[in-house]
Backbone bond lengths (Angstrom), bond angles and torsions (degrees), N, CA, C in turn:
res aa  C-N    CA-C-N  psi(-1)  N-CA   C-N-CA  omega(-1)  CA-C   N-CA-C  phi
1 X - - - 1.474 - - 1.515 110.82 -
2 X 1.340 117.04 -37.52 1.470 118.74 177.99 1.533 110.20 -59.95
3 X 1.317 116.04 -43.60 1.448 120.75 -179.45 1.515 112.30 -59.92
4 X 1.312 115.85 -44.23 1.474 121.30 178.96 1.516 110.67 -66.28
5 X 1.320 116.68 -40.51 1.450 121.56 179.14 1.549 110.56 -62.21
6 X 1.318 116.22 -43.96 1.460 119.97 -178.99 1.516 111.50 -66.85
7 X 1.345 115.51 -35.77 1.482 120.31 175.20 1.529 110.36 -62.23
8 X 1.338 116.65 -41.18 1.470 121.27 178.58 1.535 111.30 -64.24
9 X 1.351 114.02 -42.03 1.492 117.84 178.64 1.500 111.09 -60.75
10 X 1.341 115.40 -44.50 1.469 119.82 -173.20 1.527 113.42 -73.97
11 X 1.337 117.89 -42.88 1.443 121.26 -170.53 1.543 114.85 -100.55
12 X 1.339 115.53 -25.89 1.472 117.51 179.35 1.532 111.37 -101.95
13 X 1.327 116.34 -41.55 1.453 119.99 -179.70 1.516 112.43 -88.60
14 X 1.328 116.03 -12.46 1.482 122.10 177.52 1.528 112.99 61.79
15 X 1.336 116.82 36.21 1.461 121.22 176.51 1.531 108.17 -69.75
16 X 1.325 116.51 151.77 1.462 119.88 178.03 1.528 109.81 -69.51
17 X 1.313 115.61 160.16 1.472 120.13 -178.90 1.530 109.34 -62.98
18 X 1.316 116.78 -37.82 1.471 121.11 -179.58 1.525 110.08 -61.36
19 X 1.362 117.23 -44.41 1.475 122.47 -179.24 1.519 109.70 -65.26
20 X 1.337 116.04 -44.19 1.470 119.49 -179.39 1.543 110.56 -61.83
21 X 1.293 116.50 -41.61 1.478 120.44 178.12 1.527 111.38 -64.79
22 X 1.337 116.04 -37.03 1.467 120.29 178.85 1.548 109.42 -66.08
23 X 1.317 117.37 -43.79 1.467 121.12 177.35 1.505 111.15 -61.64
24 X 1.309 117.63 -41.66 1.460 122.95 178.45 1.526 110.58 -59.10
25 X 1.310 115.22 -48.78 1.476 121.57 179.90 1.544 111.66 -61.41
26 X 1.323 116.39 -41.55 1.465 121.25 -179.34 1.515 110.54 -66.19
27 X 1.308 117.72 -45.51 1.474 121.07 -178.84 1.509 111.18 -65.26
28 X 1.341 116.53 -41.04 1.473 119.78 179.73 1.513 111.29 -67.61
29 X 1.369 116.57 -34.21 1.436 120.59 178.09 1.521 111.07 -66.82
30 X 1.345 117.67 -40.12 1.463 120.97 176.64 1.508 110.98 -67.62
31 X 1.322 116.70 -39.62 1.477 120.92 179.77 1.542 110.01 -62.82
32 X 1.339 116.21 -39.73 1.461 119.70 177.13 1.516 111.98 -64.96
33 X 1.355 115.88 -37.55 1.479 120.95 176.15 1.533 110.45 -61.15
34 X 1.324 116.56 -43.48 1.459 121.82 -179.94 1.530 110.62 -62.36
35 X 1.329 117.02 -43.87 1.466 121.26 -177.08 1.520 111.10 -65.68
36 X 1.347 116.15 -29.86 1.464 119.55 177.32 1.530 112.64 -70.79
37 X 1.318 114.95 -25.69 1.465 120.09 177.09 1.533 108.46 -78.81
38 X 1.347 116.32 -49.81 1.451 122.82 -178.17 1.505 107.60 -156.73
39 X 1.327 117.17 121.68 1.481 122.02 -174.39 1.531 112.52 -62.64
40 X 1.349 117.33 -16.89 1.438 121.02 -178.55 1.543 112.83 -89.76
41 X 1.350 117.24 -9.16 1.456 120.10 -179.33 1.523 111.14 -71.55
42 X 1.324 115.58 140.96 1.485 120.96 -178.92 1.502 110.94 -120.29
43 X 1.300 114.40 149.84 1.466 119.55 -179.79 1.534 111.67 -61.38
44 X 1.354 116.58 -41.31 1.444 122.16 -176.53 1.521 112.96 -61.90
45 X 1.355 117.41 -26.63 1.458 121.52 -176.30 1.544 112.22 -111.14
46 X 1.321 116.94 19.59 1.462 121.42 -178.00 1.522 109.58 -62.71
47 X 1.330 115.05 150.18 1.460 122.79 -178.53 1.516 111.26 -108.05
48 X 1.302 115.11 164.53 1.483 121.07 178.38 1.533 111.24 -59.24
49 X 1.358 119.14 -46.86 1.467 120.25 178.04 1.512 113.34 -56.39
50 X 1.352 116.33 -37.79 1.475 120.65 -179.73 1.535 110.91 -66.08
51 X 1.341 114.89 -40.41 1.478 120.29 178.20 1.499 111.07 -65.36
52 X 1.357 116.66 -43.42 1.437 120.93 177.08 1.533 112.22 -59.64
53 X 1.315 115.61 -41.76 1.454 121.87 179.05 1.524 110.15 -61.30
54 X 1.329 115.38 -41.47 1.482 120.44 178.68 1.529 111.44 -61.61
55 X 1.337 114.60 -47.80 1.476 117.92 -179.07 1.515 110.89 -61.48
56 X 1.352 116.42 -42.57 1.462 119.96 175.62 1.516 112.84 -58.87
57 X 1.324 115.25 -42.16 1.455 122.70 179.17 1.550 110.59 -62.65
58 X 1.338 116.38 -40.91 1.453 119.81 177.36 1.539 111.11 -61.64
59 X 1.305 115.95 -45.65 1.467 121.38 -177.36 1.528 109.94 -64.13
60 X 1.381 115.29 -40.20 1.433 119.33 -179.94 1.539 112.99 -67.47
61 X 1.324 115.26 -21.49 1.456 121.60 -179.66 1.531 111.98 -98.35
62 X 1.295 115.67 17.76 1.473 120.33 170.40 1.504 116.43 88.00
63 X 1.314 117.94 12.11 1.501 118.51 176.97 1.515 109.69 -72.09
64 X 1.325 114.92 143.07 1.477 119.79 175.22 1.531 108.64 -72.93
65 X 1.357 117.50 145.42 1.439 119.85 179.12 1.521 115.07 -51.12
66 X 1.343 116.25 -36.68 1.487 120.02 -178.95 1.523 109.69 -67.71
67 X 1.340 117.72 -35.47 1.488 120.99 178.09 1.542 110.08 -67.86
68 X 1.322 116.10 -45.34 1.471 121.09 178.28 1.527 109.81 -62.88
69 X 1.337 115.51 -39.12 1.458 119.92 177.61 1.521 112.75 -63.30
70 X 1.313 117.20 -39.02 1.446 121.02 179.38 1.531 109.88 -65.93
71 X 1.308 118.27 -38.19 1.476 121.14 178.01 1.518 109.75 -66.22
72 X 1.311 118.43 -35.14 1.436 124.07 178.95 1.550 109.14 -65.64
73 X 1.312 115.30 -37.76 1.486 120.29 177.44 1.543 110.34 -63.62
74 X 1.327 115.26 -37.74 1.465 120.01 178.52 1.531 110.01 -62.59
75 X 1.321 116.79 -45.22 1.484 121.61 179.35 1.530 109.62 -64.88
76 X 1.294 117.58 -42.14 1.475 121.25 178.44 1.504 110.22 -57.20
77 X 1.308 116.27 -48.15 1.469 121.94 -178.27 1.529 109.70 -63.45
78 X 1.329 116.26 -40.63 1.481 120.62 -177.31 1.540 110.52 -64.97
79 X 1.321 116.50 -46.12 1.473 119.33 -177.22 1.527 111.87 -71.30
80 X 1.329 117.00 -29.79 1.469 119.45 172.29 1.510 111.41 -63.25
81 X 1.359 114.95 -36.16 1.445 120.31 177.73 1.516 109.88 -65.49
82 X 1.371 116.54 -42.59 1.465 119.70 179.66 1.523 112.43 -61.95
83 X 1.319 114.80 -37.10 1.486 119.86 176.73 1.547 108.60 -64.84
84 X 1.321 115.52 -45.26 1.486 121.07 178.20 1.529 111.63 -55.75
85 X 1.340 114.53 -38.09 1.468 119.14 -178.22 1.513 113.79 -89.57
86 X 1.360 115.68 7.62 1.480 122.56 178.37 1.542 111.98 62.38
87 X 1.350 115.55 31.14 1.473 119.00 178.20 1.486 111.67 -89.26
88 X 1.331 115.61 -30.27 1.476 121.33 171.62 1.483 109.58 -148.04
89 X 1.344 116.21 162.28 1.473 120.88 -173.00 1.533 113.91 -98.60
90 X 1.299 117.53 -15.54 1.458 119.16 -175.60 1.544 110.17 -129.61
91 X 1.346 112.79 165.78 1.467 120.15 178.64 1.520 107.33 -115.66
92 X 1.345 118.28 99.42 1.470 120.99 -177.18 1.536 113.96 -65.35
93 X 1.325 116.40 -20.10 1.490 119.64 -178.42 1.533 111.55 -79.82
94 X 1.335 116.87 -18.07 1.486 120.06 -176.67 1.531 112.08 -67.03
95 X 1.322 117.77 -21.35 1.456 121.45 -178.95 1.511 113.68 -94.24
96 X 1.330 116.01 7.45 1.485 119.38 -177.92 1.533 108.60 -104.80
97 X 1.301 118.09 127.48 1.422 121.43 -178.52 1.551 111.92 -81.22
98 X 1.329 114.24 142.12 1.459 119.92 175.93 1.541 108.40 -67.30
99 X 1.339 117.23 133.60 1.505 118.72 178.35 1.497 112.06 -57.17
100 X 1.307 116.47 140.03 1.467 121.58 179.53 1.500 110.18 -74.17
101 X 1.330 115.23 138.49 1.449 120.35 174.98 1.534 108.61 -77.25
102 X 1.332 116.07 141.54 1.452 117.54 179.25 1.527 111.74 -62.81
103 X 1.324 116.08 141.15 1.474 121.59 -177.84 1.547 107.18 -70.04
104 X 1.336 114.43 127.62 1.476 119.62 177.22 1.511 107.94 -89.96
105 X 1.354 115.44 126.00 1.459 118.03 176.29 1.503 109.50 -74.44
106 X 1.299 116.06 136.13 1.459 119.94 -179.05 1.536 109.48 -69.73
107 X 1.330 116.54 149.90 1.448 122.34 179.00 1.519 109.26 -89.31
108 X 1.317 116.05 134.38 1.463 120.76 179.87 1.507 109.22 -149.64
109 X 1.339 115.72 168.17 1.478 121.25 176.18 1.491 108.87 -98.50
110 X 1.353 116.06 147.23 1.465 120.27 174.60 1.540 107.84 -69.22
111 X 1.363 115.55 160.47 1.435 119.64 -178.50 1.515 113.56 -57.72
112 X 1.339 117.04 -42.43 1.467 118.82 -179.24 1.514 112.05 -68.99
113 X 1.322 116.51 -28.31 1.475 120.34 179.08 1.524 110.53 -71.56
114 X 1.324 117.15 -45.82 1.469 120.17 -178.40 1.510 110.34 -66.40
115 X 1.363 118.10 -35.32 1.443 120.77 178.92 1.534 110.73 -65.79
116 X 1.333 116.61 -38.59 1.468 120.22 177.09 1.533 111.01 -64.82
117 X 1.335 115.57 -40.12 1.474 119.97 178.32 1.532 110.93 -59.76
118 X 1.330 115.78 -43.02 1.469 120.19 -175.35 1.520 112.74 -78.86
119 X 1.355 116.43 -31.51 1.455 118.48 -172.90 1.515 115.98 -110.42
120 X 1.331 117.48 -22.43 1.491 119.75 -174.86 1.502 114.83 -107.90
121 X 1.333 117.63 -13.23 1.477 119.73 178.34 1.534 109.69 -67.39
122 X 1.315 115.48 156.88 1.461 120.31 178.82 1.541 108.97 -89.86
123 X 1.315 114.54 107.25 1.495 120.31 177.33 1.537 106.63 -104.76
124 X 1.314 117.17 129.28 1.444 121.97 178.49 1.547 110.45 -58.79
125 X 1.332 113.33 144.90 1.477 118.43 176.33 1.532 107.86 -84.81
126 X 1.320 112.71 74.02 1.482 119.48 -177.33 1.529 107.73 -154.64
127 X 1.313 116.46 176.10 1.468 121.64 177.55 1.522 109.58 -57.80
128 X 1.357 116.56 -46.73 1.460 119.74 -176.73 1.536 111.32 -67.51
129 X 1.354 118.03 -36.75 1.438 120.36 177.84 1.535 112.12 -63.94
130 X 1.339 115.31 -44.64 1.461 118.83 179.11 1.536 110.24 -67.69
131 X 1.326 117.40 -37.36 1.479 119.20 179.40 1.538 110.37 -66.22
132 X 1.355 117.24 -40.88 1.466 118.97 178.70 1.520 111.05 -61.40
133 X 1.329 116.47 -44.10 1.459 120.66 177.95 1.515 111.39 -61.17
134 X 1.329 116.89 -38.33 1.444 122.82 179.79 1.543 110.71 -67.52
135 X 1.308 116.15 -38.21 1.461 121.31 177.39 1.555 109.69 -56.73
136 X 1.307 116.24 -49.03 1.453 121.96 -179.54 1.536 112.45 -67.62
137 X 1.334 114.29 -40.65 1.467 118.79 177.72 1.515 112.08 -62.92
138 X 1.332 116.51 -40.40 1.474 121.34 -179.07 1.535 110.71 -67.60
139 X 1.339 114.95 -47.00 1.482 118.82 -178.84 1.526 111.92 -60.98
140 X 1.328 117.63 -42.27 1.439 120.24 -179.73 1.528 113.22 -82.42
141 X 1.326 115.55 -37.00 1.488 120.12 -174.87 1.510 112.96 -75.92
142 X 1.339 117.42 -20.39 1.494 119.20 -179.24 1.511 113.66 -123.24
143 X 1.335 118.09 -17.91 1.469 120.56 -179.65 1.533 114.08 73.38
144 X 1.351 116.82 17.54 1.462 118.46 -179.10 1.540 112.21 -73.78
145 X 1.315 115.25 158.39 1.455 123.09 179.31 1.528 110.07 -76.11
146 X 1.332 115.25 162.80 1.469 120.40 177.80 1.513 111.90 -57.85
147 X 1.355 117.25 -45.89 1.464 120.72 -179.47 1.505 112.11 -63.38
148 X 1.349 115.28 -35.44 1.482 120.56 178.55 1.508 111.36 -67.50
149 X 1.357 113.99 -38.37 1.477 119.27 -178.03 1.548 110.73 -64.04
150 X 1.308 116.92 -49.75 1.480 119.45 -175.32 1.529 112.64 -72.26
151 X 1.334 116.11 -15.37 1.469 119.32 179.28 1.548 112.39 -100.99
152 X 1.322 116.19 4.28 1.479 118.67 175.71 1.534 109.14 -63.48
153 X 1.314 116.55 139.12 1.464 121.93 179.47 1.525 109.33 -108.87
154 X 1.293 116.17 161.93 1.459 122.34 179.35 1.530 112.13 -55.29
155 X 1.329 116.05 -44.77 1.469 119.44 -177.07 1.564 113.51 -80.71
156 X 1.329 117.08 4.59 1.428 119.32 175.70 1.523 111.43 -77.76
157 X 1.326 117.33 -18.50 1.453 122.67 178.61 1.511 109.89 -90.24
158 X 1.318 116.19 121.85 1.452 120.30 179.16 1.536 107.82 -108.39
159 X 1.341 114.29 102.38 1.449 121.20 -174.48 1.519 112.35 -62.92
160 X 1.333 116.34 -39.72 1.477 120.22 -177.09 1.523 113.73 -64.50
161 X 1.332 116.59 -37.80 1.476 120.37 -179.30 1.523 112.59 -95.76
162 X 1.353 116.16 -12.26 1.435 119.25 -178.80 1.523 113.60 68.84
163 X 1.300 117.16 42.12 1.481 121.19 -176.67 1.543 109.77 -136.75
164 X 1.331 115.02 160.90 1.459 119.22 170.49 1.503 108.32 -123.17
165 X 1.337 114.98 148.47 1.456 120.80 179.44 1.547 106.07 -101.46
166 X 1.339 115.51 128.84 1.466 119.94 -176.86 1.518 109.17 -119.87
167 X 1.346 114.89 136.24 1.472 119.99 175.39 1.487 107.73 -100.65
168 X 1.338 117.28 108.42 1.465 122.20 -173.21 1.528 112.07 -97.20
169 X 1.300 114.00 -157.18 1.478 121.71 179.79 1.506 110.58 -61.98
170 X 1.315 114.81 146.98 1.462 122.44 -179.15 1.556 112.16 56.52
171 X 1.362 113.75 30.16 1.483 121.43 178.60 1.510 113.16 55.75
172 X 1.296 116.91 33.48 1.467 121.43 -179.94 1.531 109.42 -92.34
173 X 1.329 115.03 123.00 1.483 120.21 -177.48 1.533 108.79 -86.56
174 X 1.363 115.70 145.46 1.450 120.24 171.03 1.533 107.74 -143.47
175 X 1.320 115.95 152.95 1.436 122.71 179.06 1.538 109.34 -106.47
176 X 1.318 116.77 130.06 1.463 121.26 -177.74 1.547 110.37 -121.17
177 X 1.316 118.30 130.40 1.448 119.96 177.04 1.550 110.91 -65.89
178 X 1.327 116.20 148.10 1.460 120.75 178.52 1.550 107.76 -115.42
179 X 1.339 117.00 127.14 1.438 119.78 -178.22 1.533 111.00 -71.02
180 X 1.322 116.36 164.98 1.462 121.75 -173.41 1.543 112.98 -60.24
181 X 1.329 116.21 -39.27 1.473 121.02 179.91 1.512 109.36 -62.80
182 X 1.328 116.20 -45.68 1.466 121.62 -178.44 1.519 110.22 -66.99
183 X 1.295 117.39 -38.89 1.492 120.65 178.90 1.539 110.10 -60.93
184 X 1.317 116.20 -43.19 1.474 120.37 -179.85 1.525 109.82 -64.41
185 X 1.348 117.47 -42.27 1.474 121.92 -179.58 1.518 109.76 -63.29
186 X 1.336 116.78 -40.47 1.465 119.66 -179.48 1.518 112.09 -66.31
187 X 1.338 115.96 -39.91 1.469 119.61 179.19 1.534 110.29 -66.31
188 X 1.333 116.68 -39.42 1.492 118.99 176.06 1.535 110.60 -62.82
189 X 1.329 115.88 -42.25 1.449 121.91 179.78 1.523 111.37 -62.02
190 X 1.331 117.55 -44.02 1.455 121.18 179.10 1.520 111.50 -57.95
191 X 1.315 116.37 -44.69 1.464 120.70 -179.16 1.512 111.77 -63.77
192 X 1.372 116.66 -44.08 1.464 120.44 -178.77 1.493 111.65 -70.48
193 X 1.314 116.02 -37.93 1.467 119.60 177.26 1.542 111.24 -61.59
194 X 1.318 115.16 -43.34 1.466 119.62 -179.12 1.507 112.12 -62.98
195 X 1.347 116.47 -37.90 1.464 120.79 -176.80 1.516 114.38 -82.40
196 X 1.352 116.99 -24.92 1.490 118.85 -172.97 1.529 113.62 -112.70
197 X 1.316 118.13 -23.90 1.472 120.40 -175.61 1.535 109.57 -112.84
198 X 1.329 114.24 119.16 1.460 120.13 177.12 1.511 109.38 -94.91
199 X 1.310 117.04 101.54 1.471 120.57 -176.26 1.522 110.69 -159.14
200 X 1.334 114.02 155.58 1.470 117.80 173.61 1.513 110.80 -110.35
201 X 1.339 115.58 18.92 1.457 121.87 178.07 1.506 109.98 -60.49
202 X 1.337 119.15 133.09 1.470 121.47 178.17 1.536 112.59 -81.10
203 X 1.370 116.26 -14.84 1.462 119.66 -175.14 1.537 111.45 -74.22
204 X 1.312 115.18 143.13 1.465 121.40 -174.51 1.517 112.14 -67.77
205 X 1.298 118.24 -52.59 1.490 123.53 -175.65 1.518 110.24 -96.49
206 X 1.343 115.91 128.54 1.440 119.86 -175.91 1.522 111.56 -133.13
207 X 1.327 115.56 161.99 1.466 120.49 172.17 1.533 107.67 -77.16
208 X 1.339 116.31 173.20 1.471 120.15 -179.92 1.542 111.04 -65.03
209 X 1.327 115.92 -17.68 1.471 120.82 179.86 1.529 112.01 -95.49
210 X 1.335 114.60 7.48 1.462 119.02 176.29 1.514 114.24 80.90
211 X 1.335 118.26 18.81 1.441 122.81 179.13 1.525 111.02 -96.46
212 X 1.312 116.71 159.03 1.473 121.91 175.97 1.528 109.05 -66.93
213 X 1.337 116.11 142.91 1.465 120.58 177.44 1.530 110.32 -66.00
214 X 1.327 115.30 156.05 1.478 120.48 177.52 1.560 107.69 -124.97
215 X 1.328 117.56 154.40 1.476 121.17 -170.10 1.529 113.43 -52.73
216 X 1.374 118.93 -47.20 1.472 119.35 -175.73 1.499 111.65 -61.13
217 X 1.346 117.68 -33.83 1.464 120.22 179.85 1.539 110.52 -65.16
218 X 1.347 115.60 -38.74 1.476 118.93 179.40 1.541 109.28 -68.31
219 X 1.358 116.66 -41.09 1.473 120.73 177.01 1.521 110.10 -55.95
220 X 1.352 116.36 -48.30 1.456 121.29 -176.76 1.538 110.91 -65.03
221 X 1.331 115.22 -37.91 1.456 119.76 178.66 1.504 112.20 -63.27
222 X 1.342 116.55 -49.13 1.495 120.70 179.51 1.518 109.40 -60.93
223 X 1.312 117.59 -46.51 1.470 121.17 -177.90 1.536 111.80 -61.76
224 X 1.366 115.84 -41.58 1.468 121.90 -179.26 1.536 112.51 -55.69
225 X 1.342 116.43 -46.49 1.451 119.65 -175.69 1.506 114.04 -85.08
226 X 1.340 117.72 -37.13 1.450 119.35 179.65 1.540 111.32 -64.59
227 X 1.340 115.58 -38.59 1.480 119.80 -179.42 1.546 112.25 -65.13
228 X 1.328 117.64 -19.94 1.470 119.87 176.25 1.524 111.65 -67.63
229 X 1.326 116.05 -25.47 1.484 120.94 -173.79 1.503 113.07 -110.04
230 X 1.306 119.35 -43.92 1.450 121.71 -175.48 1.517 112.32 -128.62
231 X 1.321 116.39 153.87 1.467 121.02 176.61 1.529 107.95 -99.65
232 X 1.309 115.98 119.54 1.454 123.01 -179.66 1.518 110.12 -137.54
233 X 1.308 117.23 141.26 1.472 119.56 175.62 1.526 110.10 -77.16
234 X 1.350 115.31 -31.91 1.448 119.23 -179.21 1.540 109.32 -120.19
235 X 1.314 116.42 113.59 1.451 120.90 177.64 1.519 108.39 -125.98
236 X 1.304 116.54 121.59 1.495 118.90 -178.04 1.522 107.61 -151.16
237 X 1.328 117.42 165.39 1.498 119.61 174.35 1.503 112.40 -56.38
238 X 1.316 118.26 -30.92 1.463 121.19 -178.90 1.519 113.19 -67.66
239 X 1.338 117.44 -24.86 1.444 120.50 175.43 1.528 110.79 -60.74
240 X 1.344 117.45 -36.11 1.449 120.77 179.43 1.533 111.87 -72.32
241 X 1.349 115.62 -32.65 1.469 121.11 175.47 1.536 109.22 -66.05
242 X 1.358 115.55 -43.61 1.455 119.84 176.57 1.524 112.02 -62.89
243 X 1.337 116.98 -39.14 1.454 121.32 178.54 1.536 111.36 -64.38
244 X 1.301 116.14 -41.87 1.454 122.35 176.57 1.529 111.20 -54.65
245 X 1.342 116.47 -53.07 1.471 122.00 -178.43 1.521 112.85 -66.22
246 X 1.334 115.40 -42.99 1.508 119.33 -177.94 1.522 110.74 -64.57
247 X 1.321 116.72 -43.25 1.465 119.89 -176.82 1.539 110.85 -67.99
248 X 1.340 116.77 -37.13 1.452 119.70 176.56 1.538 111.41 -63.23
249 X 1.344 114.82 -43.38 1.470 119.34 -179.82 1.494 111.16 -67.06
250 X 1.326 118.69 -40.04 1.484 122.33 -179.12 1.513 110.70 -66.59
251 X 1.335 117.60 -26.26 1.462 121.16 179.52 1.541 112.87 -93.33
252 X 1.328 115.69 10.91 1.477 118.56 171.63 1.513 116.25 96.31
253 X 1.360 117.59 9.57 1.462 118.99 178.85 1.549 111.43 -66.73
254 X 1.331 115.92 144.58 1.461 121.12 177.09 1.517 111.45 -65.46
255 X 1.311 117.65 133.39 1.461 120.22 -174.72 1.536 111.95 -65.05
256 X 1.326 116.40 -29.43 1.445 118.64 177.91 1.522 112.06 -67.89
257 X 1.343 114.37 -36.13 1.460 120.12 176.28 1.536 110.68 -64.95
258 X 1.322 114.98 -41.36 1.476 119.60 179.14 1.540 109.55 -64.09
259 X 1.309 117.34 -40.20 1.463 124.71 176.58 1.531 109.83 -54.11
260 X 1.337 116.63 -47.21 1.464 121.04 -179.40 1.504 112.03 -67.06
261 X 1.329 116.80 -41.02 1.468 121.83 -179.57 1.543 110.87 -64.57
262 X 1.353 116.23 -37.00 1.451 121.19 -178.28 1.542 111.91 -80.41
263 X 1.341 115.97 -19.67 1.466 119.36 -178.00 1.520 113.65 77.26
264 X 1.358 114.39 28.86 1.482 118.65 176.87 1.530 109.83 -73.96
265 X 1.326 114.99 144.84 1.478 119.39 -179.77 1.530 109.82 -77.87
266 X 1.338 119.66 -27.91 1.437 121.31 177.92 1.505 111.26 -144.53
267 X 1.321 116.47 164.65 1.461 121.64 -172.88 1.541 112.29 -69.89
268 X 1.324 115.94 -25.90 1.464 120.24 -178.03 1.535 111.55 -58.63
269 X 1.319 115.40 -37.11 1.481 120.45 -179.96 1.501 110.71 -66.48
270 X 1.334 118.38 -32.41 1.471 122.44 -177.90 1.546 111.12 -80.43
271 X 1.343 115.66 -26.79 1.481 118.81 -174.60 1.520 114.44 -67.71
272 X 1.344 117.74 -9.73 1.479 118.77 176.15 1.521 110.79 -61.07
273 X 1.352 117.75 -24.53 1.437 120.98 -179.04 1.492 113.49 -77.87
274 X 1.326 117.84 -17.31 1.459 120.02 179.67 1.530 110.77 -71.89
275 X 1.332 118.52 -21.07 1.469 120.51 -179.22 1.515 110.83 -62.77
276 X 1.330 116.61 -36.00 1.472 119.58 178.56 1.512 111.42 -63.71
277 X 1.348 116.70 -42.08 1.441 121.90 179.49 1.528 110.55 -63.56
278 X 1.317 115.76 -41.37 1.484 119.77 178.45 1.520 111.69 -63.88
279 X 1.378 113.37 -42.44 1.496 117.94 -179.83 1.529 110.21 -63.36
280 X 1.355 116.33 -37.77 1.486 118.40 178.83 1.506 110.50 -67.41
281 X 1.341 117.44 -39.41 1.451 120.19 178.74 1.539 110.96 -64.03
282 X 1.294 116.44 -39.39 1.492 121.15 177.61 1.537 110.00 -61.38
283 X 1.340 115.29 -43.32 1.456 120.72 -179.14 1.531 110.94 -63.34
284 X 1.348 115.94 -45.96 1.442 120.60 179.02 1.510 111.68 -63.46
285 X 1.352 116.69 -40.99 1.448 120.76 179.55 1.536 110.21 -64.12
286 X 1.328 117.08 -43.11 1.475 120.91 -178.23 1.537 110.94 -64.93
287 X 1.328 116.13 -37.94 1.471 119.41 -177.45 1.511 112.37 -79.16
288 X 1.324 116.92 -29.11 1.467 119.28 -170.97 1.533 116.70 -104.92
289 X 1.341 116.62 -27.48 1.461 119.12 -176.01 1.536 110.23 -79.72
290 X 1.345 116.23 137.45 1.485 120.06 179.82 1.520 112.83 -53.60
291 X 1.330 117.85 -31.02 1.459 119.55 -178.44 1.503 110.03 -111.57
292 X 1.340 117.18 21.59 1.459 120.98 -178.92 1.489 112.53 -67.56
């Protein structure tokens, strides 16, 4: 049956040779697992509990959840084929959940690190130096995305209310408060831009030639200054966005408010930042509790 199934995949479904070989390996691996349990067990008559046991066995033997999940897809496809061929009436793999991938903690800078980046780095006393400092201040002070940063326009800053208007994903607008330090930096930048850059560009942040910023330039700028203070394997504008959200949460900000400031469509996207708070609580508990 495996041979006929693979023939169907290759010639009727037009799967690549690599995929067909992967499915073959996965099915043979599961069949071997069944034979080790009972030599009379057959792949065609496998049950849901047997498949669940195999997935658990894979995880216990160090398989990554995505690898175990791929093998489950192979079984799902195989049993659907058996139903199609009237060999069996049900799909035992359909009731087995794909293993969850471990939650990756977002990378961020500690409060003292980000303050050193903003206040202790050497910024040139020029238009470019002030602009670079403003890039970092905006990314950390507002938590905006890279694309939102480079698309900010001059009239998006409302001096009277101390806010900026940001156009986020799906063209959704949001208003973000600007702290006093950032307001001062923006006003200094406006004056220097007006006196040194001759342009009619509507965009807020510009190159020395009066052109709109581009993503790689912002990446290089963030990397240049952060590396002066901290050693990180991954340095990107998004690290400052993560720092913004993490520091707000650690200082007691409401998670729904953080969601609105970040422009997330749902709360689930914002809840990744709660993992850091939980990890800190665990650390404090372990260090401080008599039975920690």
